[in-house]
C-alpha positions in Angstrom: 59.3 48.0 34.0 59.7 51.8 34.4 56.9 53.8 32.8 58.2 56.8 30.7 56.3 60.0 31.5 54.0 61.6 28.9 56.0 62.9 25.9 53.8 66.0 25.8 54.7 66.7 29.4 58.4 66.2 28.8 58.2 68.5 25.8 56.4 71.2 27.7 58.8 71.1 30.6 61.9 71.2 28.3 60.4 74.3 26.5 59.7 76.0 29.8 63.3 75.7 30.9 64.8 76.5 27.5 62.7 79.6 27.0 62.6 80.7 30.6 58.9 80.9 31.2 55.6 79.0 30.8 54.2 81.8 28.7 57.0 81.5 26.2 56.7 77.7 26.1 52.9 78.0 25.6 53.5 80.3 22.6 56.1 77.9 21.0 53.9 74.9 21.5 50.7 76.7 20.5 48.9 75.7 23.7 47.6 77.7 26.7 49.6 78.7 29.7 47.4 76.5 31.8 48.0 73.5 29.6 51.8 73.9 30.1 51.3 74.3 33.9 49.3 71.1 34.0 51.9 69.2 32.0 54.6 70.3 34.4 52.5 69.4 37.5 51.7 66.0 36.0 55.4 65.4 35.2 56.4 66.2 38.8 53.7 63.9 40.1 54.8 61.1 37.8 58.5 61.5 38.9 57.8 62.3 42.5 60.1 65.3 42.5 59.8 69.0 42.2 61.2 70.3 38.9 60.4 74.0 39.2 61.2 76.3 42.2 58.0 77.5 43.8 57.6 81.2 44.5 60.2 82.0 41.8 60.0 82.7 38.1 57.9 80.2 36.4 60.9 79.0 34.4 63.5 78.6 37.1 64.3 74.9 37.7 65.3 73.0 40.8 68.7 71.1 40.5 66.7 68.0 39.5 64.8 70.0 37.0 68.0 71.4 35.5 69.5 67.9 35.0 66.3 66.7 33.4 66.0 69.6 31.1 69.5 69.3 29.8 69.0 65.7 29.0 65.6 66.4 27.3 67.1 69.2 25.2 69.8 66.9 23.9 67.3 64.1 23.3 64.8 66.2 21.4 67.7 67.6 19.4 68.7 64.1 18.5 65.2 63.2 17.5 64.9 66.2 15.3 68.3 65.5 13.7 67.3 61.9 13.0 64.1 63.0 11.3 66.0 65.6 9.2 68.4 62.9 8.0 65.6 60.6 7.0 63.2 63.3 5.6 65.3 66.3 4.8 63.5 69.5 4.1 64.7 72.6 2.1 68.1 73.9 2.9 67.8 77.2 4.9 70.3 80.0 4.8 70.2 82.6 7.6 71.8 86.1 7.2 70.9 89.7 7.8 68.6 91.6 5.5 71.5 93.7 4.2 73.6 90.7 3.3 70.6 89.1 1.7 69.8 92.2 -0.3 73.3 93.3 -1.4 75.4 90.1 -1.4 73.4 86.8 -1.4 70.5 87.5 -3.8 72.7 88.9 -6.6 74.8 85.7 -6.4 72.6 82.8 -5.3 71.0 82.5 -8.8 74.3 81.0 -10.1 74.1 78.3 -7.5 70.5 77.6 -8.2 71.2 77.3 -12.0 73.8 74.6 -11.1 71.4 72.8 -8.8 67.8 73.5 -10.0 66.3 70.6 -8.1 67.6 71.8 -4.7 65.1 73.9 -2.8 66.4 76.8 -0.7 64.7 78.9 2.0 65.9 82.1 3.6 65.9 83.2 7.2 66.6 87.0 7.6 68.0 87.2 11.1 71.4 88.5 12.2 71.3 87.8 15.9 70.8 84.6 17.8 69.1 81.6 16.3 68.0 78.2 17.4 69.2 76.0 14.5 66.9 73.2 15.2 63.8 75.2 16.1 64.3 77.6 13.1 65.5 74.8 10.8 68.7 76.7 9.9 71.2 74.8 7.8 73.9 77.4 7.4 74.2 81.0 8.6 76.5 83.9 7.4 77.7 85.9 10.4 80.7 87.8 11.6 82.7 87.3 14.8 80.8 90.0 16.7 77.9 87.6 17.1 78.2 84.6 19.5 77.1 81.3 17.8 74.9 78.7 19.5 76.9 76.2 21.5 76.5 73.3 19.1 77.1 75.2 15.8 80.1 74.4 13.7 81.9 77.7 13.1 84.1 78.0 10.0 86.1 81.2 9.8 86.3 82.5 6.2 87.9 85.9 5.7 88.6 89.2 7.2 85.8 91.8 6.9 87.1 94.8 5.0 85.5 98.2 5.8 85.7 101.7 4.4 83.8 105.0 3.8 81.6 105.2 0.7 79.6 108.0 -1.0 78.4 109.0 -4.4 80.9 110.3 -7.0 79.0 113.7 -6.8 79.4 113.9 -3.0 83.1 113.1 -3.3 83.5 115.8 -5.9 81.7 118.4 -3.8 83.8 117.6 -0.7 87.2 116.7 -2.3 88.2 114.1 0.3 91.9 113.5 0.1 92.9 112.7 3.6 91.0 111.2 6.6 91.1 114.6 8.3 88.9 116.0 5.4 86.0 113.9 6.9 85.6 116.5 9.6 83.6 118.6 7.1 81.5 115.7 5.9 78.1 114.5 7.0 78.9 111.2 8.6 76.3 108.4 8.5 76.2 105.3 10.6 74.1 102.3 11.6 72.9 101.6 15.2 74.2 98.0 14.9 77.8 99.3 14.5 78.0 102.4 16.7 81.8 102.2 16.7 82.3 101.7 13.0 83.8 105.2 12.3 86.2 104.9 15.3 87.2 101.4 14.2 87.9 102.6 10.7 89.9 105.6 11.9 92.0 103.3 14.1 92.6 101.0 11.1 93.5 104.0 9.0 96.1 105.2 11.6 94.0 108.3 12.4 92.6 107.3 15.8 92.9 110.9 17.0 90.3 112.1 14.6 87.2 113.6 16.2 84.5 112.1 14.0 80.9 113.0 14.9 78.0 111.0 13.3 75.2 113.2 12.1 72.6 110.5 11.4 72.0 106.9 12.3 70.0 104.2 10.6 68.6 101.0 11.9 70.0 98.7 9.2 72.9 98.7 6.8 70.6 98.6 3.8 69.1 101.9 4.9 72.5 103.3 5.5 73.8 102.3 2.1 70.7 103.7 0.4 71.2 107.0 2.3 74.8 107.2 1.0 73.7 106.3 -2.5 71.2 109.1 -2.4 73.9 111.6 -1.6 72.9 112.2 2.0 76.5 111.8 3.3 79.3 109.3 3.6 79.1 105.9 5.4 81.5 103.4 6.6 80.4 99.9 5.5 81.7 96.4 5.0 83.0 96.1 1.4 80.9 92.9 0.7 77.7 95.0 0.9 78.7 97.5 -1.7 80.6 95.4 -4.3 78.0 95.8 -7.0 77.4 99.5 -6.3 81.2 100.1 -6.6 81.4 98.1 -9.8 78.5 100.1 -11.3 79.9 103.4 -10.2 76.9 104.2 -8.1 79.2 104.5 -5.0 82.9 105.2 -4.7 85.4 104.5 -1.8 87.6 107.5 -1.5 90.0 105.9 0.9 89.7 102.3 -0.2 89.0 99.5 2.3 91.0 98.4 5.3 90.9 95.2 7.3 88.2 95.6 9.9 87.7 94.6 13.5 85.8 91.4 12.7 86.0 88.2 10.5 83.4 86.6 8.4 82.3 83.2 9.5 79.9 80.5 8.4 77.8 78.7 11.0 76.9 75.1 10.0 74.2 73.1 11.7 75.9 69.9 12.9 72.7 67.9 12.5 72.6 68.4 8.7 76.3 68.8 7.8 76.5 65.3 6.3 73.7 65.9 3.9 75.0 66.1 0.3 72.9 69.2 -0.5 74.1 71.1 2.5 77.7 70.2 1.7 77.3 71.5 -1.9 75.9 74.8 -0.5 78.6 75.1 2.1 81.3 74.6 -0.6 79.8 77.2 -2.8 79.3 79.7 0.0 82.9 79.3 1.3 84.3 79.9 -2.2 82.1 83.0 -2.7 82.7 84.5 0.7 86.5 84.0 0.4 86.7 85.6 -3.1 83.8 88.1 -3.1 84.0 90.1 0.1 
């Protein structure tokens, strides 16, 4: 009967390959670098084969190590999924801080009133995620972000974009045509460096020479700057729906179909859970009608 190697050793090796280094694996597993190294050595001795290339980066596998790591990643994912099905935890929604602040939080209370016994958690992250490690159930993204390989991706709606400013700033500058923006103070976010050019192209004014005067790290800072009268910003409509309705911001040129589409990522390991299905149905409806 073949003896299965230590589960701790298998877990340590899988983390080394997935994360690319022993140090990163040690951090994730809350052990020392030396403990991870000993686990990998013990696993190699147990199997009688080298799993990591010597003299290279600590996380670079041999061909045999690569095959083993792929199988282990799939196996640990299946174990985690099986546990989640039997003992489901809270449903976790992942989105950016800006979507959380301006779109999700003002609306999620309606869902919670309908399902008061359903616990929700939030993950504020707009880039890559590991749905199993981070326990992500669903994530709001757009098509500029590449999803993890095993995520179910559901396209929802076009992202609509347009310039916004305060009513006072509009009155002071009397914007009537896109060319009038040449005398405005243009604001942008570093996560969308081409936002103004993309809007100008959509507006049929790609020859405009639009120069950004100030950049902000996040959309929520950009929107706040525009709302304080510091200039005019091009933003996705979904982030300013409430500000437009209240009159705090205005959109002098309306909104145009943008370069990206809104999507929902769904963790395949929890998609069959009734609570996740309820949340997905609600989010699909909201995102299709309130963006």
